[in-house]
NUVEXKE-464648 format. One record per residue (C-alpha): residue number from 1; residue in three letters; chain; x, y, z. Coordinates in nm, 2 decimals, decimal comma. Each point is the difference from the previous one (the first is absolute). Example, Ala and Ser with C-alpha at 12.3 -4.5 7.8 and 13.67 -1.06 7.14 Angstrom:
{pos: 1 code: ALA unit: A px: 1,23 py: -0,45 pz: 0,78}
{pos: 2 code: SER unit: A px: 0,14 py: 0,34 pz: -0,07}
# end
This chain:
{pos: 1 code: UNK unit: A px: 0,90 py: 0,16 pz: 2,11}
{pos: 2 code: UNK unit: A px: -0,28 py: 0,26 pz: 0,01}
{pos: 3 code: UNK unit: A px: -0,34 py: -0,08 pz: 0,16}
{pos: 4 code: UNK unit: A px: -0,19 py: 0,01 pz: -0,33}
{pos: 5 code: UNK unit: A px: 0,26 py: -0,20 pz: -0,20}
{pos: 6 code: UNK unit: A px: -0,22 py: -0,30 pz: -0,06}
{pos: 7 code: UNK unit: A px: -0,31 py: 0,20 pz: -0,07}
{pos: 8 code: UNK unit: A px: 0,18 py: 0,21 pz: -0,26}
{pos: 9 code: UNK unit: A px: 0,13 py: -0,30 pz: -0,18}
{pos: 10 code: UNK unit: A px: -0,34 py: -0,17 pz: 0,01}
{pos: 11 code: UNK unit: A px: -0,17 py: 0,30 pz: -0,15}
{pos: 12 code: UNK unit: A px: 0,26 py: 0,03 pz: -0,27}
{pos: 13 code: UNK unit: A px: -0,04 py: -0,37 pz: -0,08}
{pos: 14 code: UNK unit: A px: -0,37 py: 0,03 pz: -0,03}
{pos: 15 code: UNK unit: A px: 0,03 py: 0,30 pz: -0,24}
{pos: 16 code: UNK unit: A px: 0,25 py: -0,19 pz: -0,21}
{pos: 17 code: UNK unit: A px: -0,22 py: -0,31 pz: 0,00}
{pos: 18 code: UNK unit: A px: -0,31 py: 0,20 pz: -0,11}
{pos: 19 code: UNK unit: A px: 0,19 py: 0,18 pz: -0,28}
{pos: 20 code: UNK unit: A px: 0,15 py: -0,33 pz: -0,12}
{pos: 21 code: UNK unit: A px: -0,34 py: -0,17 pz: 0,02}
{pos: 22 code: UNK unit: A px: -0,16 py: 0,27 pz: -0,20}
{pos: 23 code: UNK unit: A px: 0,27 py: -0,01 pz: -0,26}
{pos: 24 code: UNK unit: A px: -0,05 py: -0,38 pz: -0,04}
{pos: 25 code: UNK unit: A px: -0,38 py: 0,05 pz: -0,02}
{pos: 26 code: UNK unit: A px: 0,04 py: 0,25 pz: -0,28}
{pos: 27 code: UNK unit: A px: 0,23 py: -0,23 pz: -0,19}
{pos: 28 code: UNK unit: A px: -0,25 py: -0,29 pz: 0,03}
{pos: 29 code: UNK unit: A px: -0,28 py: 0,23 pz: -0,09}
{pos: 30 code: UNK unit: A px: 0,18 py: 0,11 pz: -0,32}
{pos: 31 code: UNK unit: A px: -0,03 py: -0,36 pz: -0,14}
{pos: 32 code: UNK unit: A px: -0,38 py: 0,01 pz: 0,01}
{pos: 33 code: UNK unit: A px: -0,06 py: 0,37 pz: -0,08}
{pos: 34 code: UNK unit: A px: -0,02 py: 0,20 pz: -0,32}
{pos: 35 code: UNK unit: A px: 0,22 py: 0,27 pz: 0,14}
{pos: 36 code: UNK unit: A px: 0,30 py: -0,24 pz: 0,03}
{pos: 37 code: UNK unit: A px: 0,29 py: 0,25 pz: -0,04}
{pos: 38 code: UNK unit: A px: -0,15 py: 0,24 pz: 0,26}
{pos: 39 code: UNK unit: A px: -0,05 py: -0,26 pz: 0,27}
{pos: 40 code: UNK unit: A px: 0,33 py: -0,18 pz: -0,07}
{pos: 41 code: UNK unit: A px: 0,19 py: 0,33 pz: 0,01}
{pos: 42 code: UNK unit: A px: -0,17 py: 0,10 pz: 0,33}
{pos: 43 code: UNK unit: A px: 0,08 py: -0,34 pz: 0,15}
{pos: 44 code: UNK unit: A px: 0,36 py: 0,01 pz: -0,09}
{pos: 45 code: UNK unit: A px: 0,03 py: 0,35 pz: 0,13}
{pos: 46 code: UNK unit: A px: -0,14 py: -0,10 pz: 0,33}
{pos: 47 code: UNK unit: A px: 0,23 py: -0,30 pz: 0,03}
{pos: 48 code: UNK unit: A px: 0,30 py: 0,22 pz: -0,08}
{pos: 49 code: UNK unit: A px: -0,12 py: 0,25 pz: 0,27}
{pos: 50 code: UNK unit: A px: -0,02 py: -0,28 pz: 0,25}
{pos: 51 code: UNK unit: A px: 0,35 py: -0,12 pz: -0,08}
{pos: 52 code: UNK unit: A px: 0,12 py: 0,37 pz: 0,02}
{pos: 53 code: UNK unit: A px: -0,16 py: 0,03 pz: 0,35}
{pos: 54 code: UNK unit: A px: 0,18 py: -0,32 pz: 0,12}
{pos: 55 code: UNK unit: A px: 0,34 py: 0,12 pz: -0,13}
{pos: 56 code: UNK unit: A px: -0,04 py: 0,34 pz: 0,16}
{pos: 57 code: UNK unit: A px: -0,11 py: -0,15 pz: 0,33}
{pos: 58 code: UNK unit: A px: 0,30 py: -0,23 pz: 0,00}
{pos: 59 code: UNK unit: A px: 0,24 py: 0,28 pz: -0,08}
{pos: 60 code: UNK unit: A px: -0,16 py: 0,22 pz: 0,27}
{pos: 61 code: UNK unit: A px: 0,05 py: -0,27 pz: 0,26}
{pos: 62 code: UNK unit: A px: 0,36 py: -0,05 pz: -0,11}
{pos: 63 code: UNK unit: A px: 0,07 py: 0,37 pz: 0,02}
{pos: 64 code: UNK unit: A px: -0,14 py: 0,02 pz: 0,35}
{pos: 65 code: UNK unit: A px: 0,21 py: -0,30 pz: 0,10}
{pos: 66 code: UNK unit: A px: 0,32 py: 0,15 pz: -0,13}
{pos: 67 code: UNK unit: A px: -0,07 py: 0,33 pz: 0,16}
{pos: 68 code: UNK unit: A px: -0,01 py: -0,16 pz: 0,34}
{pos: 69 code: UNK unit: A px: 0,33 py: -0,17 pz: -0,05}
{pos: 70 code: UNK unit: A px: 0,21 py: 0,32 pz: 0,03}
{pos: 71 code: UNK unit: A px: -0,18 py: 0,14 pz: 0,30}
# end
């Protein structure tokens, strides 16, 4: 395991948490605002981006793990 393994995963988790939190904030704000569709669309887009980041991170870790198997 690299020296900065935990630090990298902690930073990635914080970024994903912030993006997900902002997405939820915009969805909640859409219920009380006049610009409903704008805030709701922005919120759903941020949540989808957070899910995409999680999937890409998992696939990257799986790819690194399978690369080490053959060497």
